N, C-alpha and C positions, 0 to 999 in steps of 0.2 A: 690533352695540352694543359692539364691543371698545373704542371710544373712551372709553366711560364706565366706566372701571375704573382702579384704581391711583391715581396722584397726581392726574391730571386730574379724576377723580371727587371727590377730596377738595377740589380747587380749586373745583369747581362748588358743592359743598355749603357750603364756607366762604363763597363769594360770595353764596349764598342767605342765609346767616345775617347777613352784613354788610349786604346790601341790606335785609333786614328790620330790622336795627338802625338804619339811617339813618332809615327812616320812623318807627320807634318814637321815636327821639331828636327828630325834628322835632315829633312830637305832644307829647312830654314838655316840650319847650321852650315850646310854646304854652301848655300847661296851667300851667307854672311862671310864665310871664309874667302869666297871669290872676290869680295869687295876689298880685301886687304891689299894695299898697294904692293906690287911686286911679288905676289904670292906665287910659289912654285908648284908644279904639278904634283910633286911627291907629297906635299902637305895635304892634298885632298885624300890620298890613300891613307895617310896617317890618321886623318880625321875619321874616316870610315872605320878603320881598325879600332880606334878608341871608342867608337860608338857600339861596337859589336863584340870585340874580343873579350871584354870583361865578363860577358855572359858565359863564355866557355870556361874561363878561369875561376869564376867566383860562384856560379849558380849552385853547385853542391854545398859549398860552405854556407852561403846565405840561406839556402833552403833548410839546412840544419838549424840555423838560428831560428827560423820560423817554427821549428818543432818545439822550441822552448818557451815561446811567447805566443799569445793569440795571433793567428795567421792574418786576420783582418787588420790587426794593428800594424803588422809588418807591411801589409799591402798599403795601408794608409800612409805609412812613413815613406814608401816609395813614391806614391802620388805627390806627397808634399815636396820631396826632393826634386822631382821632375817639374813641378809647378815653379819651384824656386829657380831652376835653370831657365825656364821659359821667361820668367819675369826679369831675370838678369839680362837675357838676350833682348828683351824689349828695351831696357835701359840703354844697352849698347847700341841698338839700332837707332833710337831717338837721338843719342849723343852723336852718332855718326863718326865715331873714332874706332874703327875695327883694329884689333891687335891680334896677331897670329897666336901668341902664347895664350891669350884669353880664350880664343876659339878652341884650341886644343884641350885646355883644362876643362872647359864646360862640356866638351864632347866626352871626355873621360868620366866626368861626373854623371852624365846621362847614361853612359854605358854601365856604370856601377849600379845606378838606380834600376836600369832594365834587368840587370842580373838579379836584383832583389825581387823585382816585380814578376818576371816571367814564370819561374817555378811556383811561386806562391799563389799567383792568380788561378792556376789550375788546381793545385793541391787543396786550396780552400773550398773547392766545389764539394769535396767529400764531407765537409763540415756543414754544408748548406742544404743538401738534398738527400733523400733516402737512397740506400744502396741500389735499389732496383732502378732508380732514375739516373745513376751515375753516368752511363754511356751518353744519355741525352744531355745531361748537364755539362759534361766535358765537351761534347760536340758543340754545344752552344757557345762555350767560351772559345773553342778553336775557331768557330765561325766568326766571332768578333775579331779575332786576330787576322784572319784572311780578309775580311771586309776592311779592316784598318789598313792593311797593305795596299788595297785598291783606293780607298777613299782618302787616305792621308796625303799621298803625293798630289792627287787631283785637287783636293781642297786647298792644300798649301800653295800650289801653283796659281790657283785662281785668286786666293787672297793676296798673294804677292803681286800679281798683275794688276789688281784693282786698287789695293790700298798700301802695298809695300810690305817689307819683311817685318816691320814692327807689328802690323796687324796680324800677320801669320803667328808670331810668337805670342801675342795676346790671346789669340784663339786657342793655342795650345794650353796656355795657363788656365783658361776658362774650362777646358775639357778635363784637365787633371783635377782642378778644384771641384768640379761637379761630381766626379767619381768619389773624391774624398768626402764630399758631403753625404753621399749615399753610404759610405763605409762608416762614418763617424759614430752614428748611434749604436752600432753593434761592435765596433772595434774594441771596446772595453770588456766585452764578454769573453770569458775564457772558454770558447767553444772549440772542441776538437783538438786543441793544442794548448800550450802554456803549462803542461804538466811536466814534472821532472822526468827525465829520460830514464826508464827502467828496463827497456828492452834492448835488443842488439843494435849496433850501429848500422849505418846504411850499407856498408860493404858486407857485414855479416848477414844482413837481411837478404842481400842479393845472392850470396853464396848458399843461403838456406833454401832458396826458391829458384831452381834452374829455369823455370818458365820466365822469370824476370830477365835473366841473362839472355835467354833466347830472344825476348822482345827487344832488348838493347841491340842485339846482333842484327835483327831485321831492320830496325829503325836506323841504325848506323849506316848500313849499306844503302838503304833507300834514301837517306839524307845526303849521300854523296852525289846522287843524280837529281832528285826532285828539285831542291832549291837552286841548283846550278843550271837548270834548263833555260832560265831567263837569258843568261849569257849566251848559251848555245843557240837559242832561238834568234837572238839578234844577229849573230854571225851567219846563221843559216838563211834567214830572210834576206839579208843584204847580199851575202856572197853567193848563195846557191839559187835563190829565186829572183834576184835583182830587185828586191822591194825597196820602197822608200820609207820615210819616217811614219807614214800612215800605216804601212804594212807591218812595221815593227810594233806599233801600238796595237794593231789587231792581234798579233801573236801574244803580246803581254795580256791583252784582254781575254784571249782564249784560255791561257793558263789560269787567270783569275776566276773566270766563270767555272772552270773545272774545279778549282780549289773550293769555291763556295758550294758547289754541288756536292763535293766529297764531304764537307762538314755538315751540310744539311742531311745527307744520307745517314751519317752517324747520329745526328740529333733526332731523326725520325725513328730510329731503332730502339727496341727495348731489351734485346737479348744481351746477356752478360758477355763481354768480350772474351775471346779465347786466344791463346798464342797462335794457334793455327790460322785464325782470322787475320792477325797482324802479318803473319808470314805470307798468306795469300795476297794481302794488300801489297807487300813488297814485291812479290812475283809479278803482280799486275802492273805495278809501277815500272818495273824493268821492261816488261813486254811493251808497255805504252811508249817508253823512251826509245826502244829499238824500232817500234813502228814509225815513230816520228823521223828516225833516220832513214827509213826506207820509203817514206811518203813520196809518190811520184809527182804530185801537183801541190800547189799552195793551199787550195781548199782542203785537200786530204790532210796536209800537214797541220792545218789549224784544228781539224777534228782530233788528230793524234795528241795535240797539245792540251785540248780539253780533257782527254783521258788521262794524260800525265798529271795535270793539276788535281783531278778528282781522286785518282788512286793514291797519290803521295799524301794528300791530306787525310784521306780515309785511313791509310796505314798509321799516320801519326796520331790521329784522334783515337783510334781503336787502341793503340799502344798506351796512350796516356790514360784512357779510361781503365785499362787493365791494371796499370800501376796503382791507380787510386783504389781499386777494389782489393788487390792482393797484399798491399804493403801495410804493415802495422802503423797505426796512427802516429806513434811516437817518433817514427823516422820517415813519415810520408814526405815531408818537405825536402829532406836530404836526398831521398831516392828520386823524387821528381826532379831535383836539380841534376842528378846524374843522367836521368832520361833526357833532360833539356840539352845537356852537353852532347849526348849521342845524336840528338836530332839536329843541332845547329853546327856541330863541329865539321860537318861535311862541307860547309861553305868555305871556310879558310883552307881546308885540306883539299877539297875537290876542285875548287875554282882554278887554281894554277894548273892542275892536271888536265882539266877540261880545256883550258886555254892552250896548253902545249899540244894536246891531242888535236885541237882544231887547226893549229899551225902545221902539224905533221901529216895528219890523216884527212883533215877536213872536218867541219862541224857535224855533218850528217853521219859520217862513219864513226866519229867519236861518240855521238849519241847512241848509235846502234851497239857499239862495243861496250860502252858503260852500262847500257840497259841489259845486255847479255850477261855481264858480270854480276849484276844485281840478281838476275834470275837464277844463275848458277849458285850463288852464295845462299840465297834464301831457300831454293829447292833442296840443296844439300842438307841444310839444317833441318828442314821439314822431314826429309827422308830419314835422317839419323834419329830424329825424335820418335818416329814411328817404329 
């Protein structure tokens, strides 16, 4: 466990705080939007899109920027922008004059900052730990992301209930600034990046290494199912098992517990990740999703959701670690951005399909069919590779 001490431990703790702050801020912006007089339902969807779609559109470009300057400096800039958004939201909350246009603009700025933060936060790990410890280091950062997904909404809801949205936004700003304080002493060092690009571009690097393309295939298919299981789980619990809000929370908790377990699994391992391992994770993710669709009782369904969360995060963290190991340093940020797109694009692409399938086939059949497609796609790629 010598990896998790000293400055890298501070980096992981700061990343956990920042990841929690991002999800708190997203929740707070939604709550602030609902306070706008006469707000329409469509605006909530637009707000969510502005918070997330920039990651899909901008991550490869901004990841490439991070290949030309010190990565920690880029990460520091992202934390500063998000802290600025949070402080602005504090001022708006205290003033008590919510305006729709202001909410949407700030959501867009947050989305762009997240597009800068997400690929760089992972690619910077390769600059901070030995190659032999990369899987564990990347797994630790992935773990902070998963914990942030769980802790952020819970902490945000608690702060809002006790002190109001202004306190929520102030807490976000404090978390971002705390991570920035960790980064600041090393952000000026030209460690692992900041050199003129002399090697191939990101797309050339991908074409030169078929294993990377294979990993993108696995992660892309797995990303269509894993991140969208939250929506299917809600529909399944309410529509198929007759559950209430507490049961829905239990399903979300089962996915979160599995996700944390999958990240811990990667963090504990020392083996260099291989494409076959990522493919096996995708197959396991598909099988777990199919099993959730066939679960006969609610307790069995919860167990299947734990497996879904664990296998999807294991697949993603193994794929991310493999990218960090195999990609040349001068294009690591850009390729990590492409990997990020493959991982998160499944949400805007898969969510409408999952919703349509739930309406036509039912949520359980949809989960089983989607899981089966992931298994077939991943297994076919593995068989062709052999």
